C-alpha positions as CSV (number, residue, x, y, z in Angstrom):
1,X,85.0,302.3,3.4
2,X,88.5,303.5,3.3
3,X,89.5,306.2,5.8
4,X,90.3,308.8,3.1
5,X,87.0,308.1,1.4
6,X,85.1,308.5,4.7
7,X,87.0,311.7,5.4
8,X,86.1,313.1,2.0
9,X,82.4,312.1,2.3
10,X,82.2,313.8,5.7
11,X,83.8,317.0,4.5
12,X,81.7,317.2,1.3
13,X,78.5,316.9,3.5
14,X,79.7,319.5,6.0
15,X,81.2,321.9,3.7
16,X,78.9,321.6,0.6
17,X,75.8,319.9,1.8
18,X,76.5,317.1,-0.6
19,X,75.1,313.6,-0.3
20,X,77.5,311.7,-2.6
21,X,76.9,308.4,-4.3
22,X,80.2,307.0,-3.8
23,X,81.1,303.8,-5.6
24,X,84.0,301.6,-4.4
25,X,86.1,299.1,-6.5
26,X,88.0,296.7,-4.3
27,X,90.5,295.9,-7.0
28,X,91.2,299.7,-7.4
29,X,91.4,301.7,-10.7
30,X,95.0,302.6,-11.5
31,X,94.2,304.5,-14.6
32,X,91.4,306.7,-16.0
33,X,90.6,303.9,-18.5
34,X,90.4,301.4,-15.6
35,X,88.0,303.6,-13.8
36,X,85.8,304.2,-16.9
37,X,85.6,300.5,-17.5
38,X,84.6,299.8,-13.9
39,X,82.0,302.5,-13.9
40,X,80.8,301.9,-17.5
41,X,81.4,305.5,-18.9
42,X,83.7,307.0,-21.4
43,X,87.3,307.7,-20.3
44,X,86.8,311.4,-21.1
45,X,84.2,311.5,-18.2
46,X,86.8,310.6,-15.6
47,X,87.7,313.9,-13.7
48,X,91.3,313.2,-12.8
49,X,92.7,315.4,-10.0
50,X,96.5,315.9,-10.8
51,X,98.7,318.1,-8.5
52,X,101.3,320.5,-9.9
53,X,103.8,322.9,-8.6
54,X,103.7,326.3,-10.4
55,X,104.6,329.0,-7.9
56,X,102.5,327.0,-5.4
57,X,100.8,323.7,-5.1
58,X,97.6,323.5,-7.3
59,X,95.1,321.0,-8.5
60,X,94.3,320.4,-12.1
61,X,91.1,318.5,-12.7
62,X,91.3,317.0,-16.2
63,X,89.5,314.6,-18.3
64,X,91.0,311.3,-18.3
65,X,91.3,311.4,-22.0
66,X,93.6,314.4,-21.9
67,X,97.2,315.3,-20.9
68,X,97.8,318.6,-19.0
69,X,100.0,321.0,-20.9
70,X,102.5,322.3,-18.3
71,X,103.4,325.3,-20.5
72,X,99.7,326.4,-20.6
73,X,99.5,325.9,-16.9
74,X,102.7,327.9,-16.2
75,X,101.3,330.7,-18.4
76,X,97.9,330.7,-16.5
77,X,99.9,331.0,-13.3
78,X,102.4,333.7,-14.7
79,X,105.4,331.7,-14.0
80,X,108.1,330.2,-16.2
81,X,107.7,326.4,-15.3
82,X,105.1,324.0,-13.9
83,X,105.9,320.5,-12.7
84,X,104.1,317.5,-11.2
85,X,104.2,317.8,-7.4
86,X,105.9,315.0,-5.4
87,X,103.9,312.7,-3.4
88,X,105.1,314.1,-0.1
89,X,104.1,317.6,-1.0
90,X,100.8,316.4,-2.1
91,X,99.8,314.3,1.0
92,X,101.1,317.0,3.4
93,X,99.0,319.7,1.7
94,X,95.9,318.0,0.4
95,X,95.6,315.2,2.9
96,X,95.0,312.6,0.3
97,X,97.2,310.0,-1.5
98,X,98.0,310.0,-5.2
99,X,95.1,308.2,-7.2
100,X,92.6,309.3,-4.6
101,X,92.7,313.0,-4.7
102,X,89.2,314.5,-4.8
103,X,88.7,317.8,-6.6
104,X,87.7,319.6,-3.4
105,X,87.7,319.3,0.4
106,X,91.5,319.4,0.7
107,X,93.4,319.9,4.0
108,X,94.6,323.3,2.7
109,X,93.0,325.5,0.2
110,X,94.8,325.5,-3.1
111,X,94.0,326.9,-6.6
112,X,92.0,324.5,-8.8
113,X,91.7,324.6,-12.5
114,X,89.2,322.5,-14.4
115,X,89.8,321.2,-17.9
116,X,87.1,323.0,-20.0
117,X,86.5,319.7,-22.0
118,X,84.8,318.3,-18.8
119,X,82.1,320.9,-19.1
120,X,80.8,319.1,-22.2
121,X,79.4,316.3,-20.0
122,X,76.2,316.1,-17.9
123,X,78.1,314.0,-15.3
124,X,81.7,313.3,-14.6
125,X,83.3,310.9,-12.2
126,X,86.0,312.0,-9.7
127,X,88.0,310.3,-7.0
128,X,86.5,310.2,-3.5
129,X,89.5,310.2,-1.3
130,X,91.1,306.9,-2.1
131,X,92.3,305.1,-5.3
132,X,89.4,302.7,-5.2
133,X,86.4,305.1,-4.7
134,X,84.8,307.5,-7.2
135,X,81.6,309.6,-7.2
136,X,79.4,311.2,-10.0
137,X,79.1,315.0,-10.1
138,X,77.8,317.5,-12.6
139,X,80.7,319.7,-13.9
140,X,78.9,322.9,-12.7
141,X,78.6,321.5,-9.2
142,X,82.4,320.5,-9.3
143,X,83.3,324.1,-10.4
144,X,81.3,325.7,-7.6
145,X,82.5,323.2,-4.8
146,X,86.2,323.4,-5.8
147,X,86.1,327.2,-6.7
148,X,87.7,326.1,-9.9
149,X,88.8,328.3,-12.8
150,X,87.6,326.6,-16.1
151,X,90.5,326.8,-18.5
152,X,92.2,325.3,-21.5
153,X,95.0,323.3,-19.7
154,X,95.5,320.4,-22.1
155,X,97.7,319.5,-25.0
């Protein structure tokens, strides 16, 4: 198991008392569609954690079938613009590399927004600390663990 995945699994157990069913894919899953194919679910069930800068670093957990609307995100934050965060900002603040960012258990607490379309599913799949590991979770549990605000954040 990758170190990032091990770290996330340990934090999720300690912080939220979660026993996760982590699945690893040695070849990795570079896109939401790749992850969905590997898992055997719909791309819309992939809970992609994307990191933005909009007055501060924040995470948007969006359906793999959707694109974040940075104008909507900026409006939610009460700022003029929102942009993708750079990799150095992300790793320094969250402790995980791009492609493996889980929706919760970050190094530092940041605001989290959840794409409201993910709440339509019984189960979604999120990154587990590395680009080659995912775990299933109910959207309601994801909201509680990440202290997410459910919002319309997509185009």
